[in-house]
N, C-alpha and C positions, 0 to 999 in steps of 0.2 A: 504494500500500500504506500502510495506517495502522497505526501501532504504538501500542498502549495500554499506558501505564505507570501505576504508582501515583501518585496526586497527592502532591506534596511540599509545596506551599505551604499548601493548605487542610487544616489539622490542628487538631482541637478542643483539643489540649493547649496550643495557643498562648494560649487564654483563661486558663489557669492561670499562664502566664508573665506575661501582662498584669497579673493580680491581684497576683502576687508583686512585680513591679517597681513598681507603684503604692504598695503597702504599704511597700516599702523606701524609696521616694522620700519618703514622708511621715515615716518614721523619721529619714531623713537631715536633713530640714528641721527637725524638732524638736530633734535634736542640734545642728544649726547655730545655732538660736536660743539654746540653752543656752550654747554656746561663745562666741557673740557677747557675751552678757551677762556671761560670766565674763571677757571681755577688757577690761572697764572696771572699774578699781579706784579707788574714792574714797579720798582721803587728806586728812588735816588736819594742819596745822602750827601750833603755838601762836605767838601774837604777844604783844608786851609791852602792846599797847593793849587786850587782852582778847578781841577777836574773832579766832577762829582763821582761818588762811589755808586755804581749801579748794580742792582741785584734783582732777582725775581723771587717772590714769595709764592708758595704753592698752597692752595686751599684744598684740603682733603675732602671736605664735604661735597664740593662740586665734582671732584674726580670720582668719588664714590657714586654719586648720582649718574655720571656718565657711564661708569662700569656697569651699574645695575640696568640702565636703559639698553646698553649693548647686549647684555645677557638676555633681557626680555625680548629684544628684537631677534636674537638668534633662535630663541625658543619659538617665537611666532613663525619664523621662516621654516623651521623644522615641522611645525604643525601644519603649515600651509602645504608643504610637500606631501605630508601624509593625507591631508584632505583631498588634494588633487589626485593622488593615486587611488583613493577610495572612490572619488567621483568618476574617474575614468575606467577603472578596472573592477570595481566592486560589483560584479554581476551576481545575480541570484542563481543558485543551483538547487534543484529539488533534493529533499532529504528523505532517505528511506527509513521508515519506521518499523521497528521489530515488534511483533506481538508478544 
């Protein structure tokens, strides 16, 4: 006896999910670049010799935000690939039921 059920893996709405996740990943990367640049603060201190002493101060909280956003973007891309594979290849196969 073969039972026919509705397919659950192959759903066209998964392509919408793929698109949304890719767009969100790009937005996360753009915000991460902005946060990384914001984490570098150039500073100058005057010297008696005339040339100012220049240095850069690094803000850890901005770099942590950038690293977290890049990690989230990577996970979104991985899930987008999974969703795309399920949308394309996740076809339904009948299941044999044993009595």
